[in-house]
VMD Tcl script that draws the C-alpha trace (Angstrom):
set ca {
  {0.00 0.00 0.00}
  {1.37 3.39 -0.98}
  {1.76 6.02 1.69}
  {1.47 9.80 1.43}
  {5.27 9.88 1.41}
  {5.36 7.60 -1.67}
  {2.91 9.91 -3.46}
  {5.02 12.95 -2.56}
  {8.21 11.19 -3.71}
  {6.63 10.34 -7.08}
  {5.44 13.92 -7.55}
  {8.89 15.30 -6.68}
  {10.61 12.92 -9.09}
  {8.24 13.91 -11.89}
  {8.77 17.64 -11.27}
  {12.54 17.24 -11.00}
  {12.62 15.34 -14.29}
  {10.55 18.02 -16.05}
  {12.84 20.83 -14.90}
  {16.36 19.35 -14.96}
  {16.39 16.16 -17.06}
  {18.15 15.72 -20.38}
  {18.11 13.03 -23.05}
  {20.71 10.29 -23.14}
  {21.28 6.97 -24.85}
  {21.99 3.96 -22.68}
  {23.96 1.33 -24.59}
  {24.36 -1.97 -22.75}
  {27.70 -3.71 -23.08}
  {29.40 -6.81 -21.83}
  {32.84 -6.38 -20.41}
  {35.49 -8.79 -19.32}
  {38.93 -8.24 -17.89}
  {41.55 -7.40 -20.56}
  {38.92 -7.19 -23.33}
  {37.31 -4.13 -24.88}
  {33.60 -3.84 -24.02}
  {31.25 -5.10 -26.72}
  {27.50 -4.61 -27.31}
  {25.30 -6.85 -25.18}
  {23.00 -8.86 -27.45}
  {20.57 -9.60 -24.60}
  {19.75 -5.95 -23.89}
  {18.87 -3.21 -26.41}
  {20.01 0.40 -26.53}
  {17.33 2.71 -25.10}
  {16.73 6.43 -24.83}
  {16.41 7.65 -21.24}
  {15.93 10.99 -19.50}
  {17.90 11.75 -16.40}
  {19.81 14.41 -14.52}
  {23.53 14.77 -15.20}
  {25.76 16.22 -12.52}
  {29.49 16.88 -12.63}
  {30.75 18.33 -9.39}
  {34.25 18.77 -8.04}
  {35.29 16.27 -5.42}
  {38.03 16.74 -2.84}
  {39.44 13.45 -1.65}
  {42.08 12.66 0.91}
  {44.72 10.07 0.13}
  {45.01 7.55 2.92}
  {48.20 5.59 3.14}
  {50.60 3.87 5.43}
  {52.67 6.13 7.67}
  {55.95 5.01 9.21}
  {57.69 7.22 11.71}
  {58.16 10.71 10.32}
  {57.64 9.64 6.74}
  {54.66 11.25 5.07}
  {53.93 13.97 7.63}
  {50.76 15.95 6.98}
  {48.16 14.88 4.49}
  {47.76 14.66 0.73}
  {44.64 15.73 -1.12}
  {43.68 15.72 -4.75}
  {40.80 17.27 -6.62}
  {38.78 15.44 -9.23}
  {35.42 15.73 -10.91}
  {32.70 13.23 -10.10}
  {30.11 12.70 -12.83}
  {26.74 11.12 -12.10}
  {23.50 10.52 -13.96}
  {20.32 10.08 -11.91}
  {17.43 7.98 -13.25}
  {14.00 8.12 -11.66}
  {12.02 4.98 -10.92}
  {9.87 5.57 -14.02}
  {12.94 5.86 -16.27}
  {14.47 2.67 -14.85}
  {11.19 0.86 -15.58}
  {11.02 2.33 -19.12}
  {14.52 1.08 -19.87}
  {13.36 -2.49 -19.29}
  {16.58 -3.50 -17.57}
  {18.87 -2.28 -14.84}
  {21.95 -0.47 -16.16}
  {25.16 -2.26 -15.27}
  {28.81 -1.47 -14.71}
  {30.52 -1.11 -18.08}
  {27.44 0.11 -19.99}
  {27.85 3.26 -22.07}
  {25.85 6.47 -21.58}
  {25.86 9.15 -24.28}
  {24.53 12.63 -23.52}
  {23.05 13.19 -26.96}
  {21.56 16.61 -26.20}
  {24.97 18.13 -25.35}
  {27.47 19.53 -27.84}
  {29.77 16.79 -29.05}
  {27.59 14.09 -27.47}
  {30.02 13.22 -24.66}
  {30.17 9.51 -23.82}
  {30.68 7.96 -20.42}
  {31.17 4.45 -19.08}
  {29.20 3.45 -16.00}
  {31.65 2.51 -13.26}
  {29.09 1.98 -10.47}
  {25.33 1.78 -10.02}
  {23.92 3.05 -6.73}
  {20.33 2.28 -5.82}
  {18.17 3.89 -3.20}
  {15.37 2.23 -1.31}
  {12.91 4.09 -3.54}
  {14.07 2.30 -6.71}
  {15.76 5.22 -8.46}
  {19.38 4.85 -9.59}
  {22.49 6.98 -9.59}
  {24.97 5.98 -12.27}
  {28.53 6.93 -11.39}
  {30.33 7.77 -14.63}
  {33.84 8.00 -16.03}
  {34.73 9.69 -19.31}
  {34.73 7.20 -22.16}
  {37.85 6.83 -24.26}
  {37.44 8.68 -27.58}
  {38.66 5.62 -29.53}
  {35.53 3.66 -28.62}
}
mol new
graphics top color blue
foreach p $ca { graphics top sphere $p radius 0.5 }
foreach p [lrange $ca 0 end-1] q [lrange $ca 1 end] { graphics top cylinder $p $q radius 0.2 }
display resetview
């Protein structure tokens, strides 16, 4: 049985999609160690709408410290790219995106391509795809 919270969540996801979402192509691939990814014959490429986010990330490097070696701390800055899919978009795709699949932001200049390096799911059924820039040669 759906609660008032579930109804509110669905309404918020719909509104968020209408305001911020962009079109992308989700191309499923199979990947194995030491082999270039190849198209997955069991899943078809689908058009999805989701919210792309690329934000700077500041991460500390944790390592082994011995005596006075490595005093202080080391930090590096990177950019974390994510693509959020609502429950409805996950259902429309017909399958759950997987690590190694390709996501192309077709509505952006140059149609940048990304590989999915992780899929994070919430209890509500929506997904956050953690992305890495796809090699231009692919």
